[in-house]
Biopython code that builds the backbone (N, CA, C, O; Angstrom):
import numpy as np
from Bio.PDB.StructureBuilder import StructureBuilder

atoms = [
    (1, "MET", "N", (-44.622, 205.339, -149.444)),
    (1, "MET", "CA", (-45.195, 205.976, -150.593)),
    (1, "MET", "C", (-46.644, 206.349, -150.277)),
    (1, "MET", "O", (-47.369, 205.600, -149.622)),
    (2, "ARG", "N", (-47.045, 207.535, -150.765)),
    (2, "ARG", "CA", (-48.448, 207.929, -150.632)),
    (2, "ARG", "C", (-49.208, 207.373, -151.826)),
    (2, "ARG", "O", (-48.898, 207.730, -152.963)),
    (3, "PRO", "N", (-50.192, 206.513, -151.603)),
    (3, "PRO", "CA", (-50.930, 205.902, -152.704)),
    (3, "PRO", "C", (-51.731, 206.896, -153.544)),
    (3, "PRO", "O", (-52.119, 206.577, -154.667)),
    (4, "ASP", "N", (-51.981, 208.087, -153.021)),
    (4, "ASP", "CA", (-52.810, 209.050, -153.745)),
    (4, "ASP", "C", (-52.033, 209.887, -154.750)),
    (4, "ASP", "O", (-52.599, 210.814, -155.330)),
    (5, "GLY", "N", (-50.763, 209.595, -154.977)),
    (5, "GLY", "CA", (-50.043, 210.399, -155.949)),
    (5, "GLY", "C", (-48.602, 210.003, -156.152)),
    (5, "GLY", "O", (-47.897, 210.638, -156.936)),
    (6, "GLY", "N", (-48.149, 208.986, -155.477)),
    (6, "GLY", "CA", (-46.786, 208.525, -155.667)),
    (6, "GLY", "C", (-45.728, 209.326, -154.928)),
    (6, "GLY", "O", (-44.536, 209.138, -155.169)),
    (7, "TYR", "N", (-46.141, 210.217, -154.029)),
    (7, "TYR", "CA", (-45.169, 210.957, -153.228)),
    (7, "TYR", "C", (-44.419, 209.957, -152.358)),
    (7, "TYR", "O", (-45.020, 209.044, -151.792)),
    (8, "MET", "N", (-43.103, 210.131, -152.254)),
    (8, "MET", "CA", (-42.314, 209.182, -151.465)),
    (8, "MET", "C", (-41.579, 209.885, -150.340)),
    (8, "MET", "O", (-40.961, 210.930, -150.544)),
    (9, "LEU", "N", (-41.651, 209.310, -149.164)),
    (9, "LEU", "CA", (-40.885, 209.751, -148.008)),
    (9, "LEU", "C", (-39.977, 208.592, -147.624)),
    (9, "LEU", "O", (-40.444, 207.512, -147.264)),
    (10, "VAL", "N", (-38.676, 208.832, -147.707)),
    (10, "VAL", "CA", (-37.699, 207.804, -147.357)),
    (10, "VAL", "C", (-37.030, 208.225, -146.056)),
    (10, "VAL", "O", (-36.371, 209.263, -146.000)),
    (11, "ILE", "N", (-37.196, 207.431, -145.025)),
    (11, "ILE", "CA", (-36.532, 207.688, -143.749)),
    (11, "ILE", "C", (-35.261, 206.853, -143.746)),
    (11, "ILE", "O", (-35.297, 205.630, -143.607)),
    (12, "LYS", "N", (-34.130, 207.550, -143.904)),
    (12, "LYS", "CA", (-32.846, 206.859, -144.018)),
    (12, "LYS", "C", (-32.260, 206.514, -142.656)),
    (12, "LYS", "O", (-31.766, 205.406, -142.444)),
    (13, "THR", "N", (-32.319, 207.477, -141.728)),
    (13, "THR", "CA", (-31.703, 207.298, -140.417)),
    (13, "THR", "C", (-32.510, 208.033, -139.362)),
    (13, "THR", "O", (-32.971, 209.152, -139.588)),
    (14, "VAL", "N", (-32.679, 207.400, -138.210)),
    (14, "VAL", "CA", (-33.241, 208.075, -137.036)),
    (14, "VAL", "C", (-32.130, 208.083, -135.993)),
    (14, "VAL", "O", (-31.661, 207.031, -135.559)),
    (15, "ARG", "N", (-31.719, 209.278, -135.600)),
    (15, "ARG", "CA", (-30.619, 209.425, -134.642)),
    (15, "ARG", "C", (-31.140, 209.358, -133.203)),
    (15, "ARG", "O", (-32.339, 209.492, -132.957)),
    (16, "ASP", "N", (-30.229, 209.152, -132.273)),
    (16, "ASP", "CA", (-30.591, 209.052, -130.852)),
    (16, "ASP", "C", (-31.309, 210.292, -130.336)),
    (16, "ASP", "O", (-32.131, 210.197, -129.425)),
    (17, "ASP", "N", (-31.002, 211.468, -130.914)),
    (17, "ASP", "CA", (-31.635, 212.711, -130.457)),
    (17, "ASP", "C", (-33.012, 212.945, -131.090)),
    (17, "ASP", "O", (-33.650, 213.965, -130.834)),
    (18, "GLY", "N", (-33.469, 211.986, -131.924)),
    (18, "GLY", "CA", (-34.781, 212.097, -132.561)),
    (18, "GLY", "C", (-34.756, 212.734, -133.933)),
    (18, "GLY", "O", (-35.767, 212.721, -134.636)),
    (19, "SER", "N", (-33.613, 213.295, -134.334)),
    (19, "SER", "CA", (-33.541, 213.879, -135.672)),
    (19, "SER", "C", (-33.524, 212.760, -136.712)),
    (19, "SER", "O", (-33.022, 211.663, -136.467)),
    (20, "ILE", "N", (-34.080, 213.069, -137.867)),
    (20, "ILE", "CA", (-34.226, 212.082, -138.939)),
    (20, "ILE", "C", (-33.517, 212.588, -140.185)),
    (20, "ILE", "O", (-33.621, 213.765, -140.533)),
    (21, "GLU", "N", (-32.802, 211.701, -140.850)),
    (21, "GLU", "CA", (-32.291, 211.981, -142.190)),
    (21, "GLU", "C", (-33.333, 211.405, -143.145)),
    (21, "GLU", "O", (-33.558, 210.195, -143.178)),
    (22, "ALA", "N", (-33.970, 212.296, -143.927)),
    (22, "ALA", "CA", (-35.073, 211.856, -144.786)),
    (22, "ALA", "C", (-34.936, 212.445, -146.185)),
    (22, "ALA", "O", (-34.305, 213.482, -146.390)),
    (23, "ILE", "N", (-35.542, 211.754, -147.131)),
    (23, "ILE", "CA", (-35.634, 212.210, -148.521)),
    (23, "ILE", "C", (-37.113, 212.229, -148.878)),
    (23, "ILE", "O", (-37.857, 211.316, -148.522)),
    (24, "TYR", "N", (-37.541, 213.287, -149.592)),
    (24, "TYR", "CA", (-38.929, 213.395, -150.043)),
    (24, "TYR", "C", (-38.910, 213.619, -151.542)),
    (24, "TYR", "O", (-38.137, 214.438, -152.038)),
    (25, "MET", "N", (-39.756, 212.898, -152.270)),
    (25, "MET", "CA", (-39.811, 213.023, -153.728)),
    (25, "MET", "C", (-41.248, 213.165, -154.213)),
    (25, "MET", "O", (-42.167, 212.530, -153.696)),
    (26, "ASN", "N", (-41.414, 214.031, -155.236)),
    (26, "ASN", "CA", (-42.743, 214.307, -155.781)),
    (26, "ASN", "C", (-42.713, 214.618, -157.281)),
    (26, "ASN", "O", (-43.075, 215.755, -157.583)),
    (27, "PRO", "N", (-42.362, 213.842, -158.215)),
    (27, "PRO", "CA", (-41.464, 212.684, -158.091)),
    (27, "PRO", "C", (-40.007, 213.105, -157.959)),
    (27, "PRO", "O", (-39.153, 212.284, -157.626)),
    (28, "ARG", "N", (-39.712, 214.392, -158.220)),
    (28, "ARG", "CA", (-38.324, 214.856, -158.064)),
    (28, "ARG", "C", (-38.037, 215.118, -156.586)),
    (28, "ARG", "O", (-38.964, 215.312, -155.801)),
    (29, "PRO", "N", (-36.763, 215.125, -156.204)),
    (29, "PRO", "CA", (-36.425, 215.390, -154.802)),
    (29, "PRO", "C", (-36.845, 216.798, -154.366)),
    (29, "PRO", "O", (-36.650, 217.767, -155.100)),
    (30, "ILE", "N", (-37.413, 216.899, -153.186)),
    (30, "ILE", "CA", (-37.807, 218.153, -152.546)),
    (30, "ILE", "C", (-36.974, 218.251, -151.261)),
    (30, "ILE", "O", (-36.822, 217.266, -150.539)),
    (31, "THR", "N", (-36.443, 219.437, -150.984)),
    (31, "THR", "CA", (-35.593, 219.613, -149.808)),
    (31, "THR", "C", (-36.374, 219.410, -148.511)),
    (31, "THR", "O", (-37.389, 220.064, -148.272)),
    (32, "VAL", "N", (-35.885, 218.497, -147.685)),
    (32, "VAL", "CA", (-36.421, 218.294, -146.337)),
    (32, "VAL", "C", (-35.595, 219.193, -145.420)),
    (32, "VAL", "O", (-34.408, 218.944, -145.210)),
    (33, "SER", "N", (-36.222, 220.242, -144.873)),
    (33, "SER", "CA", (-35.481, 221.186, -144.033)),
    (33, "SER", "C", (-35.390, 220.722, -142.585)),
    (33, "SER", "O", (-34.452, 221.078, -141.870)),
    (34, "LYS", "N", (-36.355, 219.937, -142.160)),
    (34, "LYS", "CA", (-36.379, 219.471, -140.770)),
    (34, "LYS", "C", (-37.176, 218.175, -140.715)),
    (34, "LYS", "O", (-38.224, 218.055, -141.350)),
    (35, "ALA", "N", (-36.679, 217.216, -139.959)),
    (35, "ALA", "CA", (-37.417, 215.964, -139.753)),
    (35, "ALA", "C", (-37.061, 215.432, -138.371)),
    (35, "ALA", "O", (-35.887, 215.341, -138.011)),
    (36, "ARG", "N", (-38.087, 215.082, -137.603)),
    (36, "ARG", "CA", (-37.893, 214.619, -136.224)),
    (36, "ARG", "C", (-38.860, 213.486, -135.893)),
    (36, "ARG", "O", (-39.963, 213.404, -136.433)),
    (37, "MET", "N", (-38.418, 212.626, -135.000)),
    (37, "MET", "CA", (-39.261, 211.569, -134.471)),
    (37, "MET", "C", (-39.405, 211.794, -132.973)),
    (37, "MET", "O", (-38.466, 212.227, -132.306)),
    (38, "SER", "N", (-40.583, 211.496, -132.454)),
    (38, "SER", "CA", (-40.806, 211.571, -131.011)),
    (38, "SER", "C", (-41.784, 210.468, -130.634)),
    (38, "SER", "O", (-42.417, 209.858, -131.496)),
    (39, "THR", "N", (-41.897, 210.225, -129.350)),
    (39, "THR", "CA", (-42.882, 209.263, -128.873)),
    (39, "THR", "C", (-43.745, 209.941, -127.814)),
    (39, "THR", "O", (-43.268, 210.745, -127.012)),
    (40, "ALA", "N", (-45.021, 209.594, -127.838)),
    (40, "ALA", "CA", (-45.969, 210.111, -126.845)),
    (40, "ALA", "C", (-47.085, 209.097, -126.700)),
    (40, "ALA", "O", (-47.643, 208.635, -127.695)),
    (41, "SER", "N", (-47.410, 208.753, -125.486)),
    (41, "SER", "CA", (-48.483, 207.790, -125.199)),
    (41, "SER", "C", (-48.300, 206.489, -125.971)),
    (41, "SER", "O", (-49.271, 205.896, -126.441)),
    (42, "GLY", "N", (-47.055, 206.050, -126.097)),
    (42, "GLY", "CA", (-46.774, 204.793, -126.773)),
    (42, "GLY", "C", (-46.819, 204.862, -128.285)),
    (42, "GLY", "O", (-46.677, 203.834, -128.946)),
    (43, "LYS", "N", (-47.014, 206.047, -128.855)),
    (43, "LYS", "CA", (-47.082, 206.221, -130.312)),
    (43, "LYS", "C", (-45.786, 206.832, -130.827)),
    (43, "LYS", "O", (-45.176, 207.673, -130.167)),
    (44, "ILE", "N", (-45.376, 206.400, -132.007)),
    (44, "ILE", "CA", (-44.236, 207.004, -132.692)),
    (44, "ILE", "C", (-44.781, 208.099, -133.597)),
    (44, "ILE", "O", (-45.648, 207.851, -134.435)),
    (45, "ASN", "N", (-44.267, 209.310, -133.421)),
    (45, "ASN", "CA", (-44.705, 210.458, -134.212)),
    (45, "ASN", "C", (-43.554, 210.968, -135.066)),
    (45, "ASN", "O", (-42.394, 210.931, -134.655)),
    (46, "VAL", "N", (-43.893, 211.444, -136.262)),
    (46, "VAL", "CA", (-42.891, 211.950, -137.195)),
    (46, "VAL", "C", (-43.343, 213.313, -137.698)),
    (46, "VAL", "O", (-44.500, 213.502, -138.073)),
    (47, "PHE", "N", (-42.409, 214.258, -137.699)),
    (47, "PHE", "CA", (-42.637, 215.598, -138.241)),
    (47, "PHE", "C", (-41.644, 215.802, -139.376)),
    (47, "PHE", "O", (-40.445, 215.586, -139.199)),
    (48, "VAL", "N", (-42.139, 216.221, -140.555)),
    (48, "VAL", "CA", (-41.273, 216.473, -141.708)),
    (48, "VAL", "C", (-41.660, 217.816, -142.312)),
    (48, "VAL", "O", (-42.810, 218.026, -142.700)),
    (49, "GLU", "N", (-40.682, 218.729, -142.388)),
    (49, "GLU", "CA", (-40.914, 220.041, -142.989)),
    (49, "GLU", "C", (-40.174, 220.126, -144.317)),
    (49, "GLU", "O", (-39.019, 219.713, -144.427)),
    (50, "LEU", "N", (-40.857, 220.669, -145.326)),
    (50, "LEU", "CA", (-40.296, 220.809, -146.671)),
    (50, "LEU", "C", (-40.041, 222.284, -146.970)),
    (50, "LEU", "O", (-40.878, 223.137, -146.676)),
    (51, "ARG", "N", (-38.876, 222.579, -147.558)),
    (51, "ARG", "CA", (-38.565, 223.955, -147.970)),
    (51, "ARG", "C", (-37.889, 223.877, -149.326)),
    (51, "ARG", "O", (-36.723, 223.500, -149.443)),
    (52, "ASP", "N", (-38.653, 224.245, -150.350)),
    (52, "ASP", "CA", (-38.147, 224.194, -151.715)),
    (52, "ASP", "C", (-39.089, 225.035, -152.557)),
    (52, "ASP", "O", (-40.052, 225.593, -152.031)),
    (53, "VAL", "N", (-38.831, 225.137, -153.849)),
    (53, "VAL", "CA", (-39.723, 225.864, -154.747)),
    (53, "VAL", "C", (-41.100, 225.214, -154.686)),
    (53, "VAL", "O", (-41.238, 224.020, -154.952)),
    (54, "GLY", "N", (-42.119, 225.996, -154.336)),
    (54, "GLY", "CA", (-43.476, 225.473, -154.212)),
    (54, "GLY", "C", (-43.767, 224.804, -152.879)),
    (54, "GLY", "O", (-44.891, 224.363, -152.637)),
    (55, "TYR", "N", (-42.768, 224.724, -152.015)),
    (55, "TYR", "CA", (-42.918, 224.077, -150.705)),
    (55, "TYR", "C", (-42.347, 224.988, -149.611)),
    (55, "TYR", "O", (-41.355, 224.633, -148.974)),
    (56, "PRO", "N", (-42.959, 226.152, -149.387)),
    (56, "PRO", "CA", (-42.417, 227.117, -148.426)),
    (56, "PRO", "C", (-42.798, 226.791, -146.975)),
    (56, "PRO", "O", (-43.549, 227.529, -146.338)),
    (57, "GLY", "N", (-42.271, 225.687, -146.474)),
    (57, "GLY", "CA", (-42.587, 225.318, -145.094)),
    (57, "GLY", "C", (-43.774, 224.390, -144.949)),
    (57, "GLY", "O", (-44.262, 224.183, -143.838)),
    (58, "SER", "N", (-44.249, 223.826, -146.051)),
    (58, "SER", "CA", (-45.302, 222.810, -145.951)),
    (58, "SER", "C", (-44.749, 221.657, -145.115)),
    (58, "SER", "O", (-43.550, 221.380, -145.148)),
    (59, "TYR", "N", (-45.627, 220.985, -144.366)),
    (59, "TYR", "CA", (-45.107, 219.951, -143.475)),
    (59, "TYR", "C", (-46.122, 218.840, -143.230)),
    (59, "TYR", "O", (-47.326, 218.996, -143.430)),
    (60, "TYR", "N", (-45.571, 217.710, -142.786)),
    (60, "TYR", "CA", (-46.354, 216.535, -142.410)),
    (60, "TYR", "C", (-46.282, 216.347, -140.903)),
    (60, "TYR", "O", (-45.216, 216.500, -140.306)),
    (61, "THR", "N", (-47.405, 216.017, -140.288)),
    (61, "THR", "CA", (-47.441, 215.513, -138.915)),
    (61, "THR", "C", (-48.022, 214.106, -139.019)),
    (61, "THR", "O", (-49.162, 213.923, -139.445)),
    (62, "LEU", "N", (-47.229, 213.122, -138.626)),
    (62, "LEU", "CA", (-47.567, 211.722, -138.864)),
    (62, "LEU", "C", (-47.439, 210.897, -137.589)),
    (62, "LEU", "O", (-46.690, 211.250, -136.678)),
    (63, "ALA", "N", (-48.175, 209.805, -137.540)),
    (63, "ALA", "CA", (-48.061, 208.824, -136.456)),
    (63, "ALA", "C", (-47.982, 207.440, -137.092)),
    (63, "ALA", "O", (-48.652, 207.160, -138.086)),
    (64, "TYR", "N", (-47.160, 206.586, -136.509)),
    (64, "TYR", "CA", (-47.016, 205.233, -137.034)),
    (64, "TYR", "C", (-48.178, 204.366, -136.575)),
    (64, "TYR", "O", (-48.459, 204.260, -135.381)),
    (65, "ASP", "N", (-48.850, 203.748, -137.544)),
    (65, "ASP", "CA", (-49.942, 202.807, -137.285)),
    (65, "ASP", "C", (-49.345, 201.405, -137.368)),
    (65, "ASP", "O", (-49.167, 200.864, -138.460)),
    (66, "ASN", "N", (-49.040, 200.825, -136.225)),
    (66, "ASN", "CA", (-48.385, 199.523, -136.168)),
    (66, "ASN", "C", (-49.245, 198.414, -136.772)),
    (66, "ASN", "O", (-48.713, 197.513, -137.421)),
    (67, "ASP", "N", (-50.555, 198.464, -136.572)),
    (67, "ASP", "CA", (-51.446, 197.418, -137.088)),
    (67, "ASP", "C", (-51.422, 197.345, -138.609)),
    (67, "ASP", "O", (-51.485, 196.256, -139.178)),
    (68, "LYS", "N", (-51.333, 198.491, -139.268)),
    (68, "LYS", "CA", (-51.355, 198.528, -140.737)),
    (68, "LYS", "C", (-49.993, 198.849, -141.343)),
    (68, "LYS", "O", (-49.871, 198.978, -142.561)),
    (69, "ASP", "N", (-48.962, 198.978, -140.495)),
    (69, "ASP", "CA", (-47.595, 199.255, -140.935)),
    (69, "ASP", "C", (-47.553, 200.439, -141.903)),
    (69, "ASP", "O", (-47.092, 200.320, -143.038)),
    (70, "ARG", "N", (-48.047, 201.582, -141.424)),
    (70, "ARG", "CA", (-48.052, 202.779, -142.258)),
    (70, "ARG", "C", (-47.970, 204.025, -141.381)),
    (70, "ARG", "O", (-48.239, 203.976, -140.180)),
    (71, "LEU", "N", (-47.598, 205.131, -141.996)),
    (71, "LEU", "CA", (-47.604, 206.431, -141.333)),
    (71, "LEU", "C", (-48.881, 207.154, -141.731)),
    (71, "LEU", "O", (-49.186, 207.275, -142.917)),
    (72, "VAL", "N", (-49.623, 207.633, -140.747)),
    (72, "VAL", "CA", (-50.922, 208.277, -140.972)),
    (72, "VAL", "C", (-50.875, 209.673, -140.370)),
    (72, "VAL", "O", (-50.311, 209.873, -139.293)),
    (73, "GLY", "N", (-51.468, 210.638, -141.068)),
    (73, "GLY", "CA", (-51.490, 211.974, -140.489)),
    (73, "GLY", "C", (-52.048, 213.029, -141.410)),
    (73, "GLY", "O", (-52.973, 212.788, -142.186)),
    (74, "VAL", "N", (-51.453, 214.221, -141.303)),
    (74, "VAL", "CA", (-51.956, 215.391, -142.020)),
    (74, "VAL", "C", (-50.808, 216.052, -142.772)),
    (74, "VAL", "O", (-49.706, 216.207, -142.245)),
    (75, "TYR", "N", (-51.090, 216.442, -144.022)),
    (75, "TYR", "CA", (-50.168, 217.264, -144.802)),
    (75, "TYR", "C", (-50.684, 218.685, -144.727)),
    (75, "TYR", "O", (-51.818, 218.962, -145.120)),
    (76, "HIS", "N", (-49.861, 219.581, -144.228)),
    (76, "HIS", "CA", (-50.216, 220.991, -144.075)),
    (76, "HIS", "C", (-49.621, 221.742, -145.266)),
    (76, "HIS", "O", (-48.424, 222.032, -145.284)),
    (77, "HIS", "N", (-50.451, 222.056, -146.256)),
    (77, "HIS", "CA", (-50.017, 222.700, -147.499)),
    (77, "HIS", "C", (-50.020, 224.209, -147.288)),
    (77, "HIS", "O", (-51.082, 224.830, -147.237)),
    (78, "MET", "N", (-48.838, 224.798, -147.166)),
    (78, "MET", "CA", (-48.737, 226.207, -146.811)),
    (78, "MET", "C", (-49.092, 227.144, -147.963)),
    (78, "MET", "O", (-49.518, 228.271, -147.712)),
    (79, "VAL", "N", (-48.933, 226.718, -149.212)),
    (79, "VAL", "CA", (-49.305, 227.564, -150.356)),
    (79, "VAL", "C", (-50.819, 227.677, -150.443)),
    (79, "VAL", "O", (-51.354, 228.778, -150.574)),
    (80, "LEU", "N", (-51.511, 226.551, -150.372)),
    (80, "LEU", "CA", (-52.976, 226.538, -150.455)),
    (80, "LEU", "C", (-53.639, 226.887, -149.129)),
    (80, "LEU", "O", (-54.837, 227.165, -149.077)),
    (81, "LYS", "N", (-52.844, 226.871, -148.048)),
    (81, "LYS", "CA", (-53.375, 227.091, -146.692)),
    (81, "LYS", "C", (-54.501, 226.096, -146.376)),
    (81, "LYS", "O", (-55.555, 226.454, -145.850)),
    (82, "GLN", "N", (-54.225, 224.825, -146.725)),
    (82, "GLN", "CA", (-55.173, 223.740, -146.491)),
    (82, "GLN", "C", (-54.448, 222.562, -145.848)),
    (82, "GLN", "O", (-53.232, 222.416, -145.971)),
    (83, "ASN", "N", (-55.214, 221.737, -145.171)),
    (83, "ASN", "CA", (-54.701, 220.508, -144.572)),
    (83, "ASN", "C", (-55.355, 219.313, -145.249)),
    (83, "ASN", "O", (-56.541, 219.341, -145.576)),
    (84, "PHE", "N", (-54.570, 218.270, -145.454)),
    (84, "PHE", "CA", (-55.061, 217.068, -146.120)),
    (84, "PHE", "C", (-54.747, 215.848, -145.268)),
    (84, "PHE", "O", (-53.605, 215.673, -144.841)),
    (85, "ASP", "N", (-55.738, 215.004, -145.014)),
    (85, "ASP", "CA", (-55.523, 213.733, -144.332)),
    (85, "ASP", "C", (-54.862, 212.785, -145.321)),
    (85, "ASP", "O", (-55.373, 212.576, -146.421)),
    (86, "ILE", "N", (-53.734, 212.215, -144.935)),
    (86, "ILE", "CA", (-52.974, 211.355, -145.854)),
    (86, "ILE", "C", (-52.412, 210.154, -145.085)),
    (86, "ILE", "O", (-52.520, 210.073, -143.861)),
    (87, "PHE", "N", (-51.813, 209.230, -145.833)),
    (87, "PHE", "CA", (-51.027, 208.166, -145.209)),
    (87, "PHE", "C", (-49.967, 207.695, -146.185)),
    (87, "PHE", "O", (-50.127, 207.797, -147.401)),
    (88, "PHE", "N", (-48.892, 207.182, -145.636)),
    (88, "PHE", "CA", (-47.804, 206.586, -146.404)),
    (88, "PHE", "C", (-47.778, 205.097, -146.106)),
    (88, "PHE", "O", (-47.862, 204.697, -144.945)),
    (89, "VAL", "N", (-47.662, 204.274, -147.136)),
    (89, "VAL", "CA", (-47.494, 202.832, -146.961)),
    (89, "VAL", "C", (-46.033, 202.486, -147.224)),
    (89, "VAL", "O", (-45.338, 203.177, -147.970)),
    (90, "ARG", "N", (-45.589, 201.415, -146.603)),
    (90, "ARG", "CA", (-44.212, 200.963, -146.818)),
    (90, "ARG", "C", (-44.119, 200.353, -148.208)),
    (90, "ARG", "O", (-44.897, 199.467, -148.563)),
    (91, "LYS", "N", (-43.165, 200.831, -148.987)),
    (91, "LYS", "CA", (-42.970, 200.308, -150.334)),
    (91, "LYS", "C", (-42.229, 198.980, -150.246)),
    (91, "LYS", "O", (-41.212, 198.865, -149.561)),
    (92, "LYS", "N", (-42.744, 197.995, -150.938)),
    (92, "LYS", "CA", (-42.104, 196.680, -150.958)),
    (92, "LYS", "C", (-40.824, 196.774, -151.768)),
    (92, "LYS", "O", (-40.790, 197.416, -152.817)),
    (93, "ARG", "N", (-39.777, 196.135, -151.281)),
    (93, "ARG", "CA", (-38.481, 196.178, -151.977)),
    (93, "ARG", "C", (-38.418, 195.207, -153.103)),
    (93, "ARG", "O", (-37.398, 195.120, -153.787)),
]
sb = StructureBuilder()
sb.init_structure("model")
sb.init_model(0)
sb.init_chain("A")
sb.init_seg("    ")
for serial, (resi, resn, name, xyz) in enumerate(atoms, 1):
    if name == "N":
        sb.init_residue(resn, " ", resi, " ")
    sb.init_atom(name, np.array(xyz, "f"), 0.0, 1.0, " ", f" {name:<3s}", serial, name[0])
structure = sb.get_structure()
């Protein structure tokens, strides 16, 4: 969950090929058109692209911060043509 607004990214499955089955909510579900995981220099990276009304290809580029157990990165807002530094924390069950 993003603490700055309650946006939720749920990573349901990471496949062997790096593709991710993900759900994104704001608070309603937004279509995730593409989601992938990769590793580079020992870091886990996540890319999530959104395609829905008001989300014409906006996307997240994220890296897993193991020390703080969170995803940290940038939200690329394609409508506003702006980038925002954000992070997602793991929601307690």
